[in-house]
C-alpha positions in Angstrom: -15.9 -58.4 -29.8 -12.8 -58.2 -31.9 -9.9 -55.8 -30.8 -10.8 -53.6 -33.6 -14.5 -53.3 -32.4 -13.3 -52.6 -28.8 -11.1 -49.7 -30.2 -13.7 -48.4 -32.2 -16.1 -48.5 -29.1 -13.4 -46.9 -27.0 -12.8 -44.1 -29.7 -16.6 -43.5 -30.0 -17.1 -43.2 -26.1 -14.1 -40.8 -25.9 -15.4 -38.7 -28.7 -18.6 -38.4 -26.9 -16.9 -37.8 -23.5 -14.9 -34.9 -25.3 -18.0 -33.6 -27.0 -19.9 -33.4 -23.5 -17.1 -31.7 -21.9 -16.5 -29.1 -24.6 -20.2 -28.3 -24.4 -20.2 -28.0 -20.9 -17.2 -25.6 -21.0 -19.0 -23.6 -23.9 -22.0 -23.5 -21.9 -20.4 -22.1 -18.7 -18.6 -19.6 -21.0 -21.9 -18.4 -22.3 -23.4 -18.0 -19.0 -20.4 -16.2 -17.7 -20.5 -13.8 -20.7 -24.3 -13.4 -20.2 -23.7 -12.6 -16.5 -20.9 -10.0 -17.4 -22.8 -8.4 -19.9 -25.7 -8.0 -17.4 -23.5 -6.9 -14.6 -21.7 -4.2 -16.9 -25.2 -2.8 -17.7 -26.2 -2.9 -14.2 -23.1 -1.1 -12.9 -23.3 1.7 -15.6 -27.0 2.3 -14.5 -26.0 2.3 -11.0 -23.0 4.8 -11.6 -25.5 7.2 -13.3 -27.9 6.8 -10.4 -25.3 7.6 -7.9 -24.2 10.7 -9.6 -27.6 12.0 -10.5 -29.1 10.9 -7.0 -31.8 8.8 -8.6 -33.5 7.7 -5.4 -35.8 5.2 -7.1 -32.9 3.5 -9.0 -30.7 3.5 -5.9 -33.5 1.9 -3.8 -34.0 -0.8 -6.4 -30.2 -1.5 -6.4 -30.1 -1.8 -2.6 -33.1 -4.0 -2.4 -31.6 -6.4 -4.9 -28.2 -6.3 -3.0 -30.1 -7.5 0.2 -30.6 -11.1 -1.5 -28.2 -11.2 -4.3 -24.3 -11.7 -3.7 -23.7 -10.7 -7.5 -25.7 -7.2 -6.8 -23.7 -6.7 -3.7 -20.6 -6.9 -6.0 -22.1 -4.7 -8.6 -23.1 -2.3 -6.1 -19.6 -2.2 -4.5 -17.7 -1.6 -7.8 -20.1 1.1 -8.9 -19.7 2.8 -5.5 -16.0 2.6 -5.7 -15.9 4.4 -9.0 -18.3 7.3 -7.8 -18.8 7.7 -4.2 -15.7 9.6 -3.4 -16.6 12.1 -6.2 -20.3 12.5 -5.0 -21.3 16.0 -3.4 -22.5 15.7 0.2 -26.0 15.7 -0.7 -25.9 12.9 -2.9 -23.7 11.0 -0.5 -26.2 11.5 2.3 -29.2 10.5 0.2 -27.3 7.1 -0.6 -26.5 6.6 3.0 -30.2 7.3 3.9 -31.4 4.7 1.2 -29.0 1.9 2.2 -30.2 2.3 5.7 -34.0 2.4 5.0 -33.8 -0.5 2.5 -32.3 -2.8 5.0 -29.1 -3.3 3.1 -26.8 -2.0 6.0 -28.5 -4.4 8.4 -27.9 -7.3 5.9 -24.3 -6.4 5.7 -23.8 -6.3 9.3 -25.4 -9.6 9.7 -23.2 -10.9 6.8 -20.1 -9.8 8.6 -20.8 -12.6 11.1 -21.3 -15.3 8.4 -19.3 -18.5 8.5 -18.3 -18.1 4.9 -15.1 -15.9 4.6 -16.5 -14.9 1.0 -19.7 -13.8 2.5 -17.5 -11.8 5.1 -15.2 -10.1 2.5 -18.0 -9.1 0.2 -19.8 -7.4 3.1 -16.6 -5.7 4.2 -16.1 -4.8 0.4 -19.5 -2.9 0.1 -19.6 -1.5 3.6 -16.2 0.3 2.9 -17.1 1.5 -0.5 -20.4 3.1 0.7 -18.2 5.1 3.0 -20.7 4.8 5.7 -20.1 7.0 8.8 -18.5 5.0 11.6 -17.7 2.0 9.1 -14.3 2.0 10.9 -16.1 0.4 13.8 -17.3 -2.4 11.7 -14.1 -2.9 9.6 -11.7 -3.0 12.2 -12.5 -6.3 13.8 -12.1 -7.8 10.5 -8.3 -6.9 10.5 -7.9 -10.0 12.8 -10.3 -12.2 10.8 -9.2 -15.8 10.5 -9.2 -15.6 6.8 -6.2 -13.6 5.4 -8.2 -12.4 2.3 -10.9 -10.8 4.7 -8.2 -9.0 6.5 -6.8 -7.7 3.4 -10.2 -6.4 2.2 -10.9 -4.6 5.6 -7.3 -2.9 5.3 -8.1 -1.8 1.9 -11.3 -0.3 2.7 -10.0 1.4 5.9 -7.2 2.9 3.6 -9.9 4.1 1.2 -12.0 5.7 4.0 -9.0 8.3 4.4 -10.2 9.4 7.9 -8.2 10.0 11.1 -10.2 7.1 12.7 -9.3 4.8 9.7 -5.6 5.7 10.3 -5.8 5.0 14.0 -7.1 1.5 13.2 -4.5 0.7 10.7 -1.6 2.0 13.0 -3.2 -0.3 15.8 -3.1 -3.1 13.4 0.3 -2.5 12.6 1.1 -2.7 16.3 -0.5 -5.8 16.7 1.2 -7.2 13.5 -2.2 -8.3 12.4 -1.2 -8.2 8.8 2.1 -8.1 6.8 3.4 -4.6 7.5 3.8 -3.9 3.6 0.1 -4.2 3.2 -0.7 -1.6 5.9 2.1 0.7 4.7 0.3 0.6 1.2 -2.8 2.1 2.8 -1.1 4.6 5.2 1.5 6.0 2.6 -0.8 9.1 1.8 -1.2 12.6 2.9 -4.4 12.1 4.6 -2.7 9.6 7.0 0.3 11.8 7.6 -0.9 13.9 10.8 -2.0 10.8 12.5 1.3 9.1 11.8 3.4 12.0 13.1 1.2 12.3 16.0 1.6 8.7 17.2 5.3 8.8 16.5 5.7 12.0 18.7 3.1 11.5 21.4 3.6 8.6 23.8 0.3 8.7 25.2 -1.4 8.6 21.8 0.7 5.5 21.0 -0.1 3.7 24.2 -3.8 4.1 23.4 -3.2 2.3 20.2 -1.1 -0.5 21.6 -2.5 -4.0 21.8 -3.9 -4.7 25.1 -2.7 -8.3 25.3 1.0 -7.6 24.9 3.7 -5.2 23.8 3.5 -3.7 20.3 5.3 -5.3 17.6 8.9 -3.9 17.7 8.9 -2.6 14.0 6.0 -0.5 14.0 7.7 2.8 14.2 10.3 1.8 11.4 6.9 0.7 9.3 5.5 4.2 9.7 8.7 5.8 8.6 8.7 3.7 5.5 5.0 4.8 4.8 6.0 8.5 5.2 8.7 8.0 3.0 6.3 6.6 0.3 4.1 9.6 0.9 6.9 11.8 0.1 5.4 14.5 2.5 7.9 16.8 4.2 5.5 17.7 7.2 7.2 14.7 8.8 10.7 15.8 8.3 11.4 16.7 11.8 9.9 13.2 13.1 12.3 11.5 10.7 15.3 13.5 11.9 14.5 12.6 15.5 14.3 8.8 14.6 17.9 9.0 13.4 18.8 9.1 17.1 16.8 6.0 17.8 18.8 3.0 19.5 17.0 0.7 17.1 18.8 0.2 13.8 15.8 -0.6 11.7 14.1 2.8 12.8 17.3 4.6 11.9 17.5 2.6 8.5 13.8 3.6 7.7 14.3 7.3 8.8 17.3 7.7 6.7 15.6 6.2 3.7 12.5 8.3 4.1 14.4 11.5 4.4 15.2 11.4 0.7 11.6 11.7 -0.6 10.2 13.2 2.5 12.9 15.7 3.6 14.3 18.9 2.4 17.4 21.0 2.3 17.0 21.1 6.1 17.7 17.4 6.2 21.1 17.5 4.7 23.0 18.2 8.2 21.3 15.2 9.9 22.0 12.8 6.9 25.6 14.0 6.9 25.7 12.9 10.5 24.1 9.6 9.7 27.0 8.8 7.3 29.0 8.2 10.6 26.4 5.6 12.0 28.0 2.6 13.4 25.6 0.3 11.2 26.5 0.4 7.4 22.9 0.1 6.6 22.3 3.4 8.0 25.1 5.1 6.5 24.2 3.5 3.0 20.6 4.9 3.1 22.0 8.4 4.3 24.4 8.5 1.2 21.5 7.6 -1.1 19.1 10.1 0.3 21.7 12.9 -0.1 21.2 12.5 -3.8 17.6 14.1 -3.3 19.0 17.1 -1.7 22.2 18.0 -3.7 24.1 20.3 -1.5 27.6 20.9 -2.2 28.2 21.0 1.6 27.7 17.2 1.7 30.5 16.6 -0.9 33.5 16.2 1.6 31.5 13.8 3.9 30.5 11.7 0.8 34.0 11.7 -0.7 35.0 10.3 2.6 32.6 7.4 2.3 34.3 6.1 -1.0 36.6 4.3 1.3 33.9 2.9 3.6 34.4 -0.7 4.8 30.9 -1.4 3.5 30.4 -1.8 -0.5 26.9 -0.4 -0.5 28.0 2.8 1.4 30.8 3.2 -1.1 28.5 2.5 -3.9 25.7 5.0 -2.7 28.2 7.7 -2.0 29.8 7.5 -5.5 26.4 7.5 -7.2 25.2 10.4 -5.2 28.2 12.5 -5.9 28.0 11.9 -9.4 24.3 13.3 -9.4 25.4 16.3 -7.5 26.7 18.4 -10.2 30.1 19.7 -10.9 31.3 19.6 -7.3 30.4 16.0 -6.9 32.1 14.9 -10.2 35.2 16.9 -9.2 35.5 14.8 -6.1 35.2 11.6 -8.1 37.9 12.9 -10.4 40.1 13.5 -7.4 39.3 10.0 -6.1 40.7 8.3 -9.2 44.0 8.8 -7.4 42.8 7.7 -4.0 45.1 5.7 -1.9 42.4 3.1 -1.4 41.7 0.7 -4.5 38.0 0.3 -3.5 37.6 4.0 -3.6 39.3 4.4 -7.1 37.2 1.6 -8.5 33.8 3.1 -7.2 34.8 6.5 -8.6 35.7 5.2 -12.0 32.5 3.2 -12.3 30.2 6.1 -11.2 31.9 8.5 -13.5 31.5 6.1 -16.3 28.0 5.5 -15.5 27.4 9.1 -15.4 28.9 9.8 -18.8 26.7 6.8 -20.2 23.6 8.3 -19.0 24.7 11.9 -20.1 25.3 10.5 -23.6 
């Protein structure tokens, strides 16, 4: 065989291999597209059945979900879009059907599966069905060996929106079972606020949720304060104000930050006092939060912080003064002749930025 023949043979084999590979990819895409079209159709039918309380269609969908992973996903996605909008009678019918059809039994068995995908899918559907007592099923999954299963369980508990779910999430926070930010995302809502306040204020309630095998994670109180800040709900204002007296810096920082969105004018005196905290991080957050409550009475304290030893404190104090109206901007104008060079610089920058924004 000559070199030319060998090259042609190699070219031909390569062409055939590429053709087969392209055909395989195209076929997989067609199959995926068919599955997606079928899934979209199934979900549309199921959403209508849920809203109309169509027992026959719901029972058929539940029976399919007993045997098909794809049907379970379709059921979960459809439930996610509709269950929270169902009237109590329609939701009761749904729960009755998924129990009678054996779907709940299937999902409970699936929770014990070795494959984390099966466990996660079961947790997803159990949570989206909003079954009574589902917290008891989902809570153990917060310590599942697979991180994705833990995240699904966390998300579904947050979606449940019950006091029991809030307790479970706070317990997971104390046990440091998940990254704190993931739990904060789920607790940062009005429905969880009374539970968070209760746990912060009542030692007995907190002890009941603490892990049995050791002390709670030290950052749990600060994490709850951050969740309250994201929720932007003033019902926790007093608890946050008390936290400013904590001996833990992170708790004071979180409380000072949260009192911006979750405080009111009543928080101004405690935030002014926090401007004298020994830790600059607390002073910086207090200065920033005062911008949310533009009280002229805070102007002298903020003006004094223009010469703070920490750059972030000076910066936040200047920005807050610029946002506080005429009294704040007058203080910045006076600071242009301050004896402290850093105070002069920050006042000048804040005024220039304010003028730029106004323009």
